[in-house]
N, C-alpha and C positions, 0 to 999 in steps of 0.2 A: 553564490546564491543559486538556489534550485528554481528553475522555471518550468512550467508545464510543457513547454516546447522541447525541453531537454529529456523529458520522460516519454514513455509510450503513451499514446492517447487513451482515453477512458475505455474505449471498446476492447483494448488489449486484455483487460481484466475479465472479459466474458469468456476467455479461453482457459481460465482456471490456472493461470501462470502468474507467479509473483514477479515484480520488478525489483531488482537489487541495484543500489547505487551508493556512491560516496561523494562527499563534498567537504573539503577542508578538514579531513580527519573524522568527520561524522559519517557513519555508515547508516544506510536506511533500506527499508523494504516496504513495498506497497503491494497489497494483494486483496482480492475478494475473499471474504470469510463468510461462510465456509468456502474453501478453495475447490471449486467445482467448475468444470467446463459447461457453460450454459449457451454457447453460441448457436447450437442447433435446436435448442428448446423453443417452444412456443413462448410468445411474449408473457402470457399470464403465468407460465411455469418458472420463468427466470427469477421471479421474486418471491416464490412460494416459501422458501426457507429463510426469509427475512435477512437477506445478505447485508453486510457492511463492507465498507472499504477500510481496511486496517492499515494504518501507518505505524511502522516500528523504527525506532532509532536506538543505536548503541555506539559506543566508542571503544576503540581497541583494535587489536590486530586480527581477531578471530571472525570467522564467517558467522552468519546468523545461526545456523544449526549447531555451531560449536560454542556459542556464547551462552553463559548461564542465563536463564530466564529473568533472574532478578537484576541483571545488568541491562535489560532491554526495556525501554519505555514505549508503550503502545497507546494508540488512541483510535477509536472507531468513528467513522463518518458515514453519512448516508451513501448508499451505493447508487449514485447518480452524478451527473456532471457538476452540480454544485458541491457535493461532497468531495469530489476529486479536487476541485479548486481549493476548498477549505483544507484538505490534506496537504496540498503543496504549501499553503501559507503556514500551517502548523509545522511542517518539516523545517521550514526556514526559521521558525521561532525557536527551534530546539538547538541551534548552534550554541556552543559554549563561548 
């Protein structure tokens, strides 16, 4: 089971970097979309591009960049703490 304490905290996604992980054969990615470093932006500029927190799940031996897009399931969440918690719940629901 994936728990938020096992992932980077929500503020990690302000740096424009994705988090990659795996759990019992399921691979996943969590990232701000668009993938932009907003850490040094003013608060009002951080949300100007209507960001989402995108969770991606796939199965198999390949990395995210090498997996065909049709084999990846993705879902967008609000880019805030609540969206982060919802993304963790969704990731856990995606186990086969």
